[in-house]
C-alpha positions in Angstrom: 97.8 110.1 107.4 96.1 108.7 110.7 96.2 105.4 112.4 92.8 105.3 113.9 93.0 104.0 117.5 89.6 104.9 118.8 88.2 101.6 117.6 90.4 99.8 120.4 89.3 98.4 123.6 91.2 101.0 125.5 89.9 104.5 126.1 93.2 105.9 125.6 92.9 105.4 121.9 90.2 108.1 121.6 92.8 110.6 122.8 95.5 109.8 120.5 96.4 111.6 117.4 98.8 109.2 115.6 99.6 110.8 112.0 102.1 110.5 109.5 102.8 111.7 106.0 101.5 109.2 103.6 104.7 108.8 102.0 105.8 107.4 105.5 102.6 106.2 106.9 102.5 103.1 104.1 105.5 101.9 105.9 105.3 102.8 109.7 101.4 102.1 110.0 101.2 99.2 107.5 99.3 96.1 108.8 101.3 94.3 111.5 103.8 97.4 112.3 104.0 98.4 116.2 104.4 101.7 117.9 104.3 103.2 121.5 101.9 106.0 122.3 100.1 106.9 125.3 101.8 104.1 127.4 100.4 101.4 125.2 101.8 99.1 122.3 99.7 99.7 119.1 99.6 97.2 116.1 98.2 98.3 112.8 95.4 96.0 111.8 94.7 97.2 108.4 93.4 100.0 105.9 90.4 102.2 106.7 87.7 101.9 104.1 84.8 104.1 103.4 81.4 102.7 102.4 80.8 102.4 98.5 84.4 104.4 98.1 87.1 101.8 96.3 90.8 102.4 96.8 92.8 103.6 94.0 94.5 100.6 92.6 96.9 100.0 89.8 99.1 97.0 88.3 102.9 97.9 88.6 106.1 96.1 87.7 109.8 96.6 88.4 112.2 95.3 85.5 114.5 92.7 86.8 117.0 93.8 84.5 117.2 97.6 85.0 115.0 98.4 87.9 112.7 100.5 85.6 109.1 100.9 87.2 105.8 101.1 85.0 102.2 101.1 86.2 98.9 100.9 84.5 95.2 100.4 84.9 95.6 97.4 82.8 97.8 94.4 82.8 101.5 95.5 81.5 103.4 94.3 78.7 106.2 92.0 79.8 108.6 94.0 77.7 110.6 96.6 79.4 110.6 99.8 77.2 113.8 101.1 79.0 116.2 98.3 78.2 113.9 95.8 75.9 114.2 93.0 78.3 111.6 90.5 77.6 110.8 89.0 81.2 110.6 92.3 83.4 109.2 90.7 86.6 105.5 89.4 87.7 102.9 92.3 87.5 101.6 93.2 91.1 98.8 95.6 92.2 99.1 98.3 94.8 96.2 100.2 96.6 96.4 103.7 97.9 95.5 103.9 101.6 94.0 107.4 101.2 91.6 107.3 104.1 94.3 106.1 106.7 94.7 102.9 108.8 93.1 101.4 111.8 95.0 100.0 114.8 94.1 96.5 116.3 91.5 96.4 119.1 93.7 95.0 121.8 96.4 97.4 122.5 98.5 96.3 125.4 101.5 97.3 127.7 104.8 97.5 125.7 107.3 94.7 126.9 110.9 94.7 127.0 111.7 94.1 123.1 111.2 97.2 120.8 108.4 97.7 118.6 108.4 95.8 115.3 109.4 98.7 112.7 110.7 98.1 109.2 111.0 100.0 106.1 110.3 97.5 103.4 109.9 98.7 99.7 111.5 101.8 98.0 110.6 104.8 96.0 110.4 105.2 92.4 110.7 108.0 89.9 107.7 108.3 87.5 108.9 111.7 85.9 111.7 113.8 86.6 111.4 117.3 87.6 110.4 120.4 85.4 111.8 124.0 85.4 115.2 122.3 85.5 118.5 124.2 86.4 121.2 122.2 84.8 124.9 122.2 85.7 128.0 120.2 84.5 131.0 119.3 86.6 134.4 118.3 85.7 136.0 115.3 88.1 139.5 114.7 88.9 139.7 111.7 86.4 138.5 114.0 83.2 134.9 112.6 83.6 131.7 114.5 83.5 128.9 114.6 85.9 125.6 116.4 85.0 123.1 117.7 87.7 119.5 118.6 86.9 117.4 120.2 89.7 114.1 121.3 89.8 110.5 121.0 91.2 107.3 118.9 90.7 109.4 115.6 90.0 106.8 112.9 90.4 107.5 109.9 92.6 105.8 106.9 93.9 106.5 105.3 97.3 105.7 101.7 97.2 105.5 99.5 100.6 105.7 95.7 100.0 106.1 94.2 103.5 108.5 91.9 105.0 110.5 90.1 102.3 108.8 92.3 99.8 105.8 89.8 99.8 103.0 92.4 99.9 100.0 92.5 102.1 96.5 90.7 102.2 93.8 93.3 102.5 90.1 92.3 103.0 87.7 94.3 100.3 85.3 94.8 102.6 86.5 95.8 106.3 90.0 96.6 105.2 91.6 94.3 107.7 95.2 93.4 106.8 98.0 91.2 107.3 101.4 90.2 106.0 101.2 88.0 102.8 101.3 84.4 103.8 101.2 81.1 101.9 97.7 80.3 103.3 95.1 82.6 103.1 92.5 82.4 105.9 88.9 81.9 105.7 87.9 84.5 108.3 89.6 87.3 110.3 88.5 89.9 112.7 86.5 92.7 111.5 88.6 96.0 111.5 85.8 98.2 112.9 83.4 95.7 114.8 83.7 93.0 117.5 83.0 90.1 115.3 84.6 88.1 112.5 84.7 89.1 108.6 84.5 86.6 105.7 85.4 89.4 103.1 87.6 88.2 100.2 91.5 88.9 100.7 93.2 90.6 98.1 97.3 90.6 97.5 98.2 94.1 97.5 101.2 96.5 98.1 100.7 100.0 99.7 101.6 103.0 97.6 101.4 106.9 97.8 102.1 109.1 94.6 103.6 112.7 95.1 105.3 115.7 93.6 108.5 117.1 95.3 111.9 118.7 94.4 114.3 116.3 92.7 118.0 116.4 91.6 119.1 113.7 89.2 122.8 113.3 89.0 124.2 111.6 85.9 127.8 110.4 85.1 129.4 109.7 81.7 131.7 106.5 81.2 134.8 108.1 82.7 133.2 109.3 85.8 131.5 105.8 86.4 133.5 103.3 84.2 132.6 100.1 86.2 129.5 100.1 88.4 127.1 97.6 89.6 124.4 97.9 91.8 126.2 97.9 94.9 128.3 100.6 93.6 125.5 102.7 92.6 123.3 102.2 96.0 126.6 102.7 98.2 127.4 105.7 96.2 123.8 107.3 96.8 123.6 106.7 100.4 127.2 108.3 100.7 125.8 111.5 98.9 122.9 111.6 101.0 124.9 111.6 104.4 127.2 114.0 102.6 124.4 116.3 101.9 123.1 116.2 105.4 126.4 116.9 106.8 127.8 119.7 104.5 124.4 121.6 104.1 122.9 121.1 107.4 119.8 119.3 106.2 118.1 116.7 108.2 118.8 113.3 106.9 115.0 112.5 107.6 114.2 115.2 105.1 116.1 113.9 101.9 116.0 110.5 100.3 117.0 109.1 97.3 116.7 106.2 94.6 118.2 105.0 91.3 116.9 105.7 88.0 117.5 103.6 84.9 117.9 105.8 81.8 118.0 104.9 78.0 121.1 103.0 76.7 121.5 101.1 80.0 122.8 103.8 82.1 121.8 104.7 85.7 121.2 108.0 87.4 121.0 108.8 91.1 118.2 110.7 91.9 118.0 112.8 95.6 114.6 114.1 96.5 113.2 116.0 99.3 111.3 113.6 101.4 108.3 116.0 102.2 105.8 116.3 99.6 106.0 119.6 97.7 109.6 120.0 98.3 111.6 122.5 100.4 114.2 123.7 97.9 116.9 121.4 99.0 117.5 120.0 95.2 118.7 123.4 94.0 121.2 123.6 97.0 122.7 120.3 96.5 123.2 121.0 92.7 124.9 124.1 93.4 127.1 122.7 96.2 127.6 119.4 94.5 131.3 119.7 94.6 131.4 120.3 98.3 128.7 117.4 98.9 130.9 114.9 96.9 133.8 115.6 99.3 131.6 115.4 102.5 130.4 112.1 101.1 133.9 110.8 100.4 135.1 111.8 103.9 132.1 110.2 105.7 133.0 106.8 104.2 136.6 106.9 104.4 136.8 107.9 108.0 134.4 105.1 109.3 136.4 102.1 110.6 134.0 99.2 109.6 135.0 96.8 107.1 135.4 97.9 103.4 133.1 95.2 102.0 130.2 95.8 104.4 128.7 99.0 106.0 127.2 100.2 109.2 125.1 102.9 110.8 128.1 105.3 111.2 128.5 105.4 107.3 125.8 104.2 104.9 122.8 102.3 106.7 119.8 103.7 108.1 116.4 103.0 108.9 114.8 103.8 105.7 117.2 101.8 103.5 116.8 98.6 105.3 116.1 96.3 102.3 119.5 97.3 101.0 121.7 96.9 104.0 123.4 93.8 102.6 124.2 95.5 99.2 125.8 98.7 100.9 129.7 98.5 101.0 131.5 101.4 102.1 134.5 100.4 100.0 132.3 100.7 96.9 131.3 104.1 97.8 135.3 105.0 98.5 136.1 103.6 95.0 133.2 105.4 93.1 133.9 108.7 94.9 137.4 109.2 95.1 138.3 109.5 91.3 135.6 112.4 91.4 137.3 114.7 93.7 138.0 117.4 93.4 134.8 118.1 91.3 134.8 121.6 89.8 132.1 123.2 88.0 132.7 123.6 84.2 129.8 125.7 83.1 
């Protein structure tokens, strides 16, 4: 998906090709995001709109109790079907920027400070993989881990802006800004050198896609005492273990938590490239080795056990969860699982 720079004042913009996959573009090209290209600093000004073509938009909510994601064309029932919580969170709306983004007109020389880049939001599981290859692993503490890997899992990436407050997007020209308390009466037209008075709507940005998925579930012995900090810390330790053990680029895989009926949580790892690259099956077949590599990663780091760093768990894409990630929590979760041997 493109960040269109040809509308800028600089002639350099007409020569650039600024493209990302839409699952990354909703973060890296979101309104207010910056990048350097062609010797200039470019700032995203909003979403490109075609005349008489409305952007796909849906209501969605994320349950505060279990983290379950739901979406609909209509307002959602406040009861969560996964955990029966009554108040699941305020419904919001997303739009799909399927025609790309537009850079602000005033490209400028980059300064000493790095461009503003952030990854605010997360990916949710809409449905698990089909044509599943299932395996069960016995852990050192007599627990059981089940892996289910396959293709055509459905995900949705949702970008919610700094503080997860969303964006204001113009219904007419597509101009956008990070959500603020005061909504401006007018704003620069995204494509023309004049002002626009179009209505601004509060929206998140989203992209739905299919890819290869592995879901990893743990019984009560394998995960007896786990809170969100344990789950997320373990998830990102496993992702690092996958990257190290199977020589898969960390940018090519990602993961999320998936709530299941009964109040349990599964870890989901997926190919970050839509369509998939076959990594899920490789991870499932080498799960024991991945667990060992993940444990080694968090044990050898010298940051504090109650925190984390870029040498063990932290990365660009998990910025919203940095404060939750604890190296010690991942060690506590993973150590009883090793050695993991395949049961069948």
